[in-house]
C-alpha positions in Angstrom: 0.0 -0.3 0.5 1.0 3.6 -0.5 0.2 7.1 1.7 0.2 10.2 -0.1 0.2 13.3 1.9 0.0 16.2 -0.1 1.3 19.4 3.0 3.1 21.4 0.5 0.1 24.5 1.8 2.2 27.7 4.3 -1.0 27.4 6.2 -1.9 31.3 6.6 -4.3 30.8 9.0 -1.7 29.2 11.9 0.4 32.2 11.4 2.4 33.3 13.3 3.8 29.5 13.3 4.5 28.8 9.9 6.2 31.3 9.1 9.0 29.7 9.9 7.6 25.6 9.8 5.8 23.8 7.9 1.9 23.8 9.3 2.1 19.4 9.3 6.1 19.8 11.2 4.6 22.2 14.3 4.7 18.8 17.4 1.4 18.6 19.8 2.3 16.2 22.4 6.1 16.7 21.6 5.3 14.5 17.9 5.3 16.2 14.8 1.4 16.7 13.3 2.8 14.3 9.8 4.6 12.1 12.4 0.9 11.2 14.3 -1.0 10.9 11.3 1.6 8.8 9.6 1.9 6.0 11.9 -2.3 6.4 12.8 -3.1 5.4 9.2 -0.6 2.7 9.0 -1.5 1.7 12.1 -5.5 1.1 10.3 -4.7 0.0 7.1 -4.5 -3.9 8.2 -1.3 -4.2 5.8 2.1 -3.5 4.7 2.5 0.2 3.9 5.7 -0.1 1.3 5.6 4.2 0.8 5.4 6.7 2.2 5.7 10.2 -0.5 5.3 13.1 1.1 4.4 16.6 -1.1 6.3 19.7 0.0 6.9 22.8 -1.1 10.2 23.4 -2.6 11.9 25.8 0.4 10.9 23.5 3.2 14.4 22.5 4.0 17.3 19.4 3.4 16.6 18.9 7.2 12.6 18.7 6.7 12.9 16.7 4.2 15.3 14.2 6.3 13.0 13.9 9.2 10.0 13.0 7.2 12.4 10.5 5.3 12.5 9.3 8.8 9.0 9.3 10.0 8.6 7.1 6.7 11.7 4.2 7.7 9.8 4.4 11.4 6.9 2.7 9.7 9.0 0.3 7.8 7.7 2.3 4.6 10.0 4.1 2.2 9.9 8.0 2.2 9.5 9.5 -0.3 10.2 13.8 -1.4 8.0 15.2 -4.2 7.6 19.2 -4.9 4.0 21.8 -5.5 5.7 24.7 -6.9 2.6 26.5 -6.7 -0.6 26.1 -4.7 -2.5 24.7 -7.7 -5.5 22.4 -5.9 -5.9 19.1 -3.9 -5.9 17.7 -7.2 -2.6 18.6 -8.4 -0.8 18.4 -4.6 -1.6 14.7 -5.4 -0.7 14.5 -8.8 3.0 16.1 -8.2 3.6 12.4 -6.2 2.0 10.3 -9.5 5.4 8.0 -9.7 4.1 7.0 -6.2 -0.1 6.8 -6.7 -0.2 3.1 -7.8 -2.4 0.2 -6.5 -4.0 0.6 -3.3 -3.4 4.0 -2.2 -4.7 6.4 0.7 -4.1 10.2 0.3 -4.1 11.9 3.5 -3.7 16.0 4.0 -1.6 16.2 6.8 -3.9 18.8 9.0 -6.0 16.2 10.5 -5.2 13.5 13.5 -7.9 10.9 14.4 -9.0 8.6 16.4 -10.1 5.6 14.8 -10.9 1.8 16.3 -11.4 -0.1 13.0 -9.2 -1.2 10.6 -9.6 0.2 6.8 -11.4 -2.6 4.6 -9.1 -2.4 1.8 -11.9 -5.0 -0.7 -13.7 -1.7 -1.2 -13.7 0.3 -4.3 -12.9 3.6 -2.1 -13.3 4.4 1.7 -13.5 8.1 2.6 -13.6 9.2 5.9 -15.8 11.4 7.6 -16.9 12.6 11.6 -20.7 13.9 12.0 -20.4 17.7 12.9 -22.6 20.7 14.0 -21.7 22.5 11.6 -20.8 20.9 8.5 -20.8 24.4 6.1 -16.7 25.3 6.2 -16.7 22.0 5.0 -16.9 19.1 2.2 -19.6 16.7 3.0 -20.7 13.4 2.1 -25.1 12.1 1.1 -24.7 8.7 2.0 -28.3 6.7 0.5 -29.6 3.5 2.7 -26.9 0.6 1.6 -23.7 3.5 3.0 -22.8 4.7 -0.7 -21.9 8.0 -0.8 -24.2 9.3 -3.2 -23.4 12.9 -3.6 -20.0 14.9 -2.5 -21.4 18.5 -1.6 -18.1 21.7 -1.7 -19.1 23.7 1.7 -23.0 23.9 1.6 -24.7 26.9 2.8 -27.4 25.6 2.9 -27.6 22.1 5.0 -27.4 19.1 2.9 -25.4 16.4 5.0 -23.4 16.5 8.9 -20.9 13.7 7.4 -18.3 16.1 6.9 -14.8 15.1 5.0 -11.8 15.0 7.3 -9.4 14.8 4.5 -8.3 10.8 4.6 -9.3 8.9 1.3 -8.4 5.1 0.5 -8.4 4.2 -3.4 -8.1 0.9 -4.8 -6.7 1.3 -7.4 -4.2 4.4 -7.4 -3.5 4.3 -11.0 -7.0 4.4 -12.1 -7.8 8.0 -9.8 -3.8 8.6 -11.0 -5.9 8.6 -14.4 -9.1 10.6 -12.8 -6.6 13.7 -11.6 -5.1 13.5 -15.3 -8.0 14.4 -16.5 -8.5 17.2 -14.3 -4.9 18.6 -15.0 -5.2 17.8 -18.7 -9.2 19.0 -20.1 -8.0 22.2 -18.0 -11.4 21.6 -15.1 -11.2 24.2 -12.3 -13.0 25.4 -9.7 -12.0 28.4 -8.1 -8.9 28.5 -10.3 -7.6 25.2 -9.3 -7.8 21.3 -9.7 -10.5 19.2 -6.9 -10.5 16.1 -6.0 -13.6 16.3 -5.3 -14.0 16.7 -8.9 -12.4 13.8 -9.9 -14.5 11.9 -7.5 -17.4 12.9 -9.4 -15.8 11.8 -12.5 -15.2 8.2 -10.6 -18.9 8.1 -9.2 -20.4 8.4 -12.2 -18.5 5.9 -13.8 -20.1 3.6 -11.4 -16.9 3.4 -8.0 -19.2 3.1 -5.2 -17.3 4.9 -2.2 -18.2 4.3 1.3 -17.7 6.2 4.2 -15.3 5.6 7.3 -16.5 7.0 10.1 -13.5 7.3 13.2 -14.1 8.2 16.5 -12.7 12.1 16.8 -11.7 13.9 14.8 -9.3 16.5 15.8 -8.2 19.6 13.4 -5.1 21.7 13.1 -6.2 24.4 11.6 -6.2 27.7 13.2 -4.0 27.9 16.8 -7.2 27.5 19.3 -7.6 23.9 17.6 -4.3 23.3 17.7 -4.0 23.8 21.6 -6.7 21.6 22.3 -5.6 18.7 19.6 -2.7 19.0 21.7 -5.3 18.5 24.4 -6.9 15.3 23.1 -3.5 13.6 22.0 -2.3 14.3 25.7 -5.6 12.5 26.7 -4.9 9.5 24.4 -1.1 9.2 25.3 -1.6 10.0 29.5 1.1 6.9 31.2 2.7 6.2 28.2 6.6 6.4 28.6 7.4 8.9 25.6 6.0 11.8 27.2 9.3 11.8 29.2 12.1 13.2 28.2 16.0 12.1 29.3 17.9 14.4 31.6 14.4 16.9 32.7 15.9 18.5 35.9 13.0 19.5 37.9 13.4 21.7 41.3 10.8 22.6 43.6 7.6 22.3 40.7 4.6 20.8 40.7 3.3 18.4 37.1 -0.7 17.8 36.6 -0.6 15.4 33.8 -0.7 15.0 30.9 1.5 16.9 30.5 4.9 15.9 27.6 8.3 17.0 29.2 10.6 17.2 26.4 14.3 16.4 26.5 16.6 19.2 28.6 14.2 20.9 30.0 14.8 23.2 32.9 11.7 23.2 35.7 12.0 25.7 38.9 9.6 26.8 40.6 6.6 26.2 38.5 3.3 24.1 37.8 2.6 22.8 34.7 -0.3 21.2 33.7 -2.5 19.9 32.9 -2.3 19.2 28.6 1.1 21.5 28.2 3.4 20.4 26.0 7.2 21.1 26.1 10.7 20.8 23.9 13.2 20.1 24.1 16.0 22.6 25.8 13.4 24.9 27.6 13.5 26.3 30.6 10.6 27.3 32.4 11.4 29.0 35.6 8.2 30.9 38.2 5.3 30.6 36.3 2.1 28.6 35.8 1.6 27.0 32.5 -1.8 25.1 31.6 -3.6 23.5 28.0 -0.6 25.3 26.1 1.7 24.1 23.8 5.6 25.5 24.3 8.1 24.5 21.3 12.1 24.0 21.7 14.6 26.5 23.7 12.3 28.5 24.8 12.2 30.4 28.2 9.5 31.6 30.4 9.8 32.9 34.0 7.4 35.0 35.7 4.4 34.3 33.7 1.3 33.1 33.7 0.1 31.6 30.4 -2.7 29.2 29.2 -4.1 28.0 26.3 -1.5 29.8 24.5 0.5 28.4 22.3 4.8 29.5 22.3 7.5 28.9 19.3 10.7 27.9 19.0 12.8 29.9 21.0 10.0 32.0 22.3 10.8 34.6 25.8 8.1 35.6 28.1 8.8 37.0 30.8 6.6 38.3 33.5 3.2 38.6 31.9 -0.2 37.0 32.8 -1.4 36.0 28.9 -2.9 33.7 26.2 -0.4 33.6 23.7 0.0 32.9 20.4 3.9 34.0 19.4 6.3 32.9 16.8 9.5 32.1 16.9 12.2 33.8 18.9 10.0 36.5 20.1 10.5 37.9 23.6 7.8 39.6 25.2 9.0 41.2 28.5 6.8 43.1 31.1 
């Protein structure tokens, strides 16, 4: 089985964090979003994943590419890198990795995480993973019939047609067929608002008789903006509660209280602090005389005399003497 991970987007809703870090590489619960996604998908595939193809922007850099290849190798798969030079839609992004689209294929967009308690039925012609939500107007949704077959794909409906939102993970039994339908869109310049969309290919495949079924997850976690990502961090910490990988090595804790669940990275220094619940602290960070709860703090941060909640702090951020709800990027300094 092949897995295609389009992740070249700039993550504008996650600024300022994505000015220096690709959104799928932002850590939640101590792991990059894309790493968690890959681990979760391979777990439910139920068969050997041979290749994981990452579609990235050309400016992500060698270090990012090497990290992604290692993520794939950790799952026993070959990691490969493809580039999307321009944001021309979901279908275009997938086709940037066309050499990897063959046989049984999963496509997963790297701004979402999920919890699922099933093994994928790979004998289905196609599976579109969905989740029931209260307000579907900002998402693509599906309608299904009495036989649990998808009958319609509707993009961001402004009047209610369905509450089953597409979460951005798709399975295709025949990757070559998918590739031919995506190529048809490109060759014939079939676009929606100037972009090539996967949903157009799905509609064409459905019209030709392909039966798509919904694959429903037990929990869908969005990482589209700061507040959603902080909440996702909270949930994955709950999932991982009690696991040894939530604590790094060489942690120096002086007179501090940690309220679980929390992730504490390697070489973190805590002095006279109350940390948690639902806090992730990246490696080499130092916190002194501070209270932090329900927040993500990336690597190399320095915090002192602060009271922080519901926040995201980028790598190398410094905060001194503030009680705040923050979303600050890498190497920002805030001093009272």
